[in-house]
C-alpha positions in Angstrom: 42.1 -18.1 16.0 41.2 -14.7 15.0 41.3 -12.0 17.4 37.3 -10.8 16.9 38.4 -7.1 17.2 35.4 -5.9 14.7 31.6 -5.0 16.1 28.9 -6.6 14.1 26.5 -6.8 16.4 26.5 -4.1 19.4 24.5 -4.4 22.7 24.9 -0.9 24.5 23.3 -0.3 27.8 20.2 -2.5 27.2 17.5 -3.0 30.0 14.4 -5.1 29.7 11.4 -4.8 31.8 7.7 -6.6 31.3 4.5 -5.1 32.5 2.8 -8.0 34.9 -0.2 -7.9 37.2 1.9 -7.6 40.1 3.9 -4.0 38.5 6.7 -3.9 36.2 9.3 -6.8 36.3 12.8 -6.2 35.6 14.7 -8.9 33.5 17.4 -7.4 32.2 19.8 -4.5 33.4 23.1 -2.9 32.0 23.9 -5.0 29.4 26.3 -4.4 27.1 28.3 -6.5 24.8 29.8 -6.6 21.2 29.8 -9.5 19.1 32.5 -9.6 16.1 31.6 -11.0 12.3 32.3 -14.8 12.2 32.1 -15.0 16.2 30.2 -18.1 18.0 29.0 -16.9 21.3 27.1 -18.7 23.6 24.8 -17.2 26.8 24.8 -19.5 29.4 23.3 -19.0 33.0 20.4 -20.4 35.1 16.6 -20.7 34.5 15.0 -17.0 34.4 18.3 -15.2 33.8 17.0 -13.4 30.7 19.2 -15.7 28.1 16.4 -16.0 25.9 14.8 -12.3 26.6 18.2 -11.0 25.5 18.2 -13.5 21.8 14.8 -11.9 21.6 16.1 -8.5 21.6 18.8 -9.3 18.9 16.4 -11.2 16.9 14.1 -7.9 16.9 11.4 -9.9 18.3 10.8 -7.2 21.1 12.3 -3.9 21.6 14.3 -2.6 24.8 13.0 -0.7 27.7 16.1 0.8 27.7 19.4 1.4 25.5 19.8 0.3 21.9 20.8 -2.8 19.7 23.2 -2.6 16.7 23.8 -5.1 13.9 26.5 -3.9 10.8 25.7 -0.5 12.4 22.2 -0.5 12.2 19.4 -0.1 14.5 17.4 -3.6 15.3 14.1 -2.0 15.2 12.6 -5.3 14.2 13.1 -9.2 12.3 15.0 -9.0 9.7 16.3 -11.8 6.8 20.0 -11.1 7.6 19.4 -12.2 11.5 17.6 -16.3 11.5 16.0 -18.1 14.4 16.3 -21.4 15.4 14.2 -22.4 18.7 14.2 -25.1 20.7 10.7 -26.4 19.3 11.8 -26.6 16.1 8.0 -24.7 14.6 7.8 -26.4 11.5 4.2 -26.6 9.9 2.9 -30.3 10.2 1.0 -30.3 7.1 4.3 -29.2 4.8 7.0 -31.6 4.0 10.3 -30.8 4.9 11.4 -29.5 1.5 8.2 -27.0 1.7 8.9 -25.9 5.2 12.6 -24.4 4.2 11.1 -23.9 0.8 8.4 -21.3 2.7 11.4 -19.4 4.3 13.4 -19.3 1.3 10.6 -17.5 -1.1 10.1 -14.9 2.0 13.5 -13.9 1.7 14.7 -14.4 -1.8 11.2 -15.1 -3.7 8.5 -13.1 -5.0 8.2 -11.3 -1.5 11.7 -9.8 -1.8 10.2 -7.7 -4.7 8.3 -5.2 -2.3 12.0 -4.4 -1.2 12.7 -3.8 -5.1 14.6 -6.8 -5.3 13.9 -8.5 -8.2 13.1 -12.1 -6.8 14.8 -15.0 -8.3 12.8 -17.9 -10.1 11.4 -20.8 -8.8 14.2 -23.3 -10.0 16.7 -21.0 -8.4 14.5 -21.3 -5.3 14.2 -24.9 -5.2 18.1 -25.3 -5.3 18.1 -23.1 -2.5 16.1 -25.4 -0.6 18.2 -28.6 -1.8 21.4 -26.8 -0.9 19.9 -26.3 2.8 18.6 -29.6 3.3 21.6 -31.3 1.9 23.9 -29.2 4.5 22.0 -30.7 7.2 21.7 -34.3 5.8 18.5 -34.8 5.0 18.2 -34.7 1.1 16.3 -38.5 1.9 13.4 -36.9 4.0 12.8 -33.9 1.9 9.1 -35.4 0.7 8.3 -36.2 4.7 6.3 -34.6 6.9 7.5 -33.7 10.5 5.2 -36.2 12.0 6.9 -39.1 10.1 10.6 -38.2 11.2 12.5 -37.8 14.9 12.9 -34.7 17.0 16.6 -34.6 15.8 15.4 -34.6 12.0 13.2 -31.9 12.8 15.9 -29.8 14.3 18.0 -29.9 11.2 15.0 -29.2 9.2 15.0 -25.7 11.6 18.3 -25.4 10.9 18.4 -26.0 7.4 15.3 -23.5 7.0 17.6 -20.7 8.8 20.5 -21.3 7.0 19.0 -21.3 3.5 18.2 -17.9 4.1 21.3 -17.1 4.0 21.4 -15.0 7.6 24.7 -13.1 8.5 23.5 -13.8 12.0 22.6 -17.3 13.5 20.5 -16.9 16.4 19.4 -20.6 18.3 17.4 -20.5 21.4 18.4 -24.2 23.0 18.1 -25.8 19.4 19.3 -29.3 21.0 18.0 -29.4 24.8 15.0 -31.6 23.9 17.1 -34.4 22.3 19.1 -37.5 23.6 22.6 -37.2 24.0 23.7 -39.1 21.0 21.9 -37.0 18.6 22.4 -33.9 20.5 26.1 -34.1 20.2 26.2 -35.7 16.5 24.1 -32.0 15.6 26.7 -30.2 17.8 29.4 -31.6 15.8 27.6 -30.9 12.1 27.0 -27.4 13.6 30.8 -26.9 14.1 31.3 -28.2 10.5 28.3 -25.8 9.0 29.6 -22.6 10.7 33.0 -23.1 9.7 31.9 -23.4 6.2 29.1 -20.8 6.2 31.3 -18.4 8.4 27.9 -17.5 10.0 27.9 -15.1 13.3 26.7 -17.1 15.7 24.6 -16.1 19.3 23.4 -19.3 21.3 21.9 -19.9 24.0 22.4 -23.3 26.4 22.0 -24.7 29.5 24.9 -27.0 28.9 28.5 -26.1 30.1 30.1 -28.7 27.5 28.1 -27.7 24.9 29.3 -23.7 25.3 32.7 -25.1 25.7 32.9 -27.2 22.6 31.1 -25.0 20.3 31.7 -21.0 21.7 35.0 -18.6 21.1 33.1 -16.7 23.8 30.7 -17.6 26.7 28.7 -14.9 28.1 27.9 -15.8 31.6 24.5 -14.2 33.1 23.7 -13.1 36.6 20.6 -15.2 38.3 17.4 -13.1 37.7 15.5 -10.9 37.9 17.3 -7.7 37.0 19.8 -10.1 35.2 23.3 -8.9 33.8 26.2 -10.1 32.3 28.5 -11.9 35.0 31.5 -12.4 33.1 32.6 -13.4 29.3 35.1 -16.7 29.3 37.3 -16.6 25.9 37.5 -20.3 25.1 41.3 -20.3 23.6 40.9 -23.6 21.8 41.8 -24.0 17.9 39.6 -24.9 15.4 38.4 -27.4 14.3 37.3 -29.0 17.2 37.1 -32.5 18.1 35.0 -33.6 21.1 37.2 -36.9 21.8 40.3 -34.9 21.7 39.3 -32.0 23.4 37.8 -34.2 26.5 41.7 -34.6 27.7 42.6 -31.3 26.9 43.7 -29.1 29.7 42.5 -25.8 28.3 39.2 -27.4 27.5 39.1 -28.5 31.2 39.9 -24.9 32.5 37.2 -23.8 30.4 34.8 -26.0 31.8 35.5 -25.3 35.1 35.1 -21.6 35.2 31.7 -21.6 33.7 31.2 -24.4 36.7 32.4 -22.4 39.2 30.2 -19.2 38.2 26.9 -21.2 37.6 27.4 -23.2 40.8 29.5 -21.5 43.4 29.0 -17.6 42.6 25.5 -18.1 41.1 24.2 -20.9 43.4 21.4 -19.5 45.7 18.9 -19.6 42.7 19.0 -23.1 42.6 18.5 -23.7 46.5 15.7 -21.1 46.0 14.0 -23.5 43.3 
């Protein structure tokens, strides 16, 4: 396993507050984190701890109240094609086929829209080839002409992942992408995600509530303290070799040790939020 020494994403002294009817609400404070190229990071913590807020900041969907975020030494000032987002709710356009939902993103990045940046757009055949390749990567070639209403929840999430991957992002940002799925579908997609990330070498930052998911997928698990005014409480390195197999890991002492460390943080040191809920 690589030592992840390089700084690809840098989060420096970041705070985020929101205006509310009762006055300013401080969601995050003093957040400092560096993510290396090709690293898989999960953000975990109780509801309301600012996990999605932090992901949205990296995506450029919101700007921090304090501090700065960098990607490849450039300040994150808004969304960009090098950072693709997969949400829990797949956000597909219901009137378009699976193919067209993915094609829309591909054309935006590589097609005529890219000409406005002074880059020659790709031909339609090339854009279609990219779309087919992305659907094939998530095993959905057979469903390319189906609409979202005709496929299962797990398949919809695959289309969302395909759309993100088709843009060839340097950074894949995922906000509980498997949170609404049943356990078997979730396990299957986690395994597929492990294979895809190994192939594409994407840098991934993923929000999850699931301890086992975090340990299975991550190089490091970033544990956030309870909100409001949440910050990073602890960062755990998951020292497990890749490729990872969930069945083999079940009896692996290092896996159990990581799992125990995360559970201890969430339910012993950060437990009061659950009692107050």
